N, C-alpha and C positions, 0 to 999 in steps of 0.2 A: 495463596499461591505458595504452599509448602513452607510458610513462615518467613520466606525470604523477602527482603525488600524489592521494591520494584527496580531500583538501580541495580541490584544484584542480578536479577532475572534478566533485565535488559542487557547487561553485559554478557550474560551467558548466551542470550538470544543472538546478539551481534557476533560473538565468538563463533557460535555455530553457523551463522549465515555466511561468514568468511570461508567456509568449507563448502559452500553451494553457490559458486559463481557461474552464471550462465544458465539459461533455460533447461538445457539438458540435464543439469544437476539439482534441479528443483527439489525441495523436501517438502513432504506433506505436513499438514498442520498437526496431526496426531504425533508424528515422530518429532517435529520441531518442539511441540509442547513438551514432550518427555525430555528432550535434550535441555531445554531452557529451564524447565521447573523441576525436573528431576523425579517425576513420577508420571504414570499414564494419565491421560486425560480422560475424564468421564464423558460428558456430553460433548460432542464436537462443536455444537454452536454456542450454548450458554457456558459450557466449561472452559472454552477458550477465549472468551470476551475480553478478559484482562490482558492476555497475550496479544490479541489483535490490537488492543489499545497501545501497547507498548510499541508494537510494529508501526503504528501510526505516528507515534511520537519520534521514533527513529526517522521515519520518512520526513516529518516536519523539521527534523534537525539536519536534513539534506542527505541522508543515506538512501541511495537508489534501490529500495527493496521492491522488487517486482513480484507479481503473482500470476499464476495462471490456473484456470479452472478445467484443464483438460482432465478427462476421466482416466487417462493413462499416463502418469507421470507429472500430474499437477502439483502445485504447491508454491512455496516461496523460494526466491533466489535473489542474489545480488546481480544487478546488470553488469555485464562485461564493460569495463571502463572504455570510453571513447569508441565504442563499437555501435553497431546497428541495433543491438538490443536496447541500450541506453535511449537512442533516438526513438525507437518504437514505443518504449514505455512512455516517454515524454509526450509523443505525439497522441498516445492513448489518453493521457491525462487532459490534454488540450481538447481533444475530441469530445471527451466526457462533459468538460466544462461548457463547451459550445452547445452541446445538446441540451443541457440544463438551461442555458441562456436562451436557446431557441424556444423551448417550452415556455420560459417566462414571457417571451416576446408574444407567443400565440395567446396565452392566458391574458396578458394586458392589451391584446389586439394592436400590437405594435410591430415594427420590423426589427429583425435582429440587428441591422446596422443603427437603428434608432436606440435600442437597448445599449448597444456597445458604446455609443456616443454619450448617453447619459452616465454610464459608468465612468468613461473617461473624464467627463466633467467633474464627477464626485471625487476622483482621485487626485485632481490637480490641487496643489497647495494654495 
């Protein structure tokens, strides 16, 4: 990634995202890559893998980086603080998690509440 450390690129990535708050201001991956790395991206899938990993790291650190796959104006952005965008983003994360748990329940031939009970028991100290 242009010889810069992951922390340097992550700092540039976060700085750029602070200019893109709210869905209408989303920035596409190619442009975000260029701003964070300092050169144009080659392949939009394989060439941006490391940047997507840094986005995941920032999310795991609690940064509400949202994304949209719209063909017109899609990309990455920071959720507006305390607004409905943040709530929609969190609801989407929860829905995706529940869909995966529902799939596990079907594969195991159990009910979703049964799987959730098992998880709850596993989480207790």
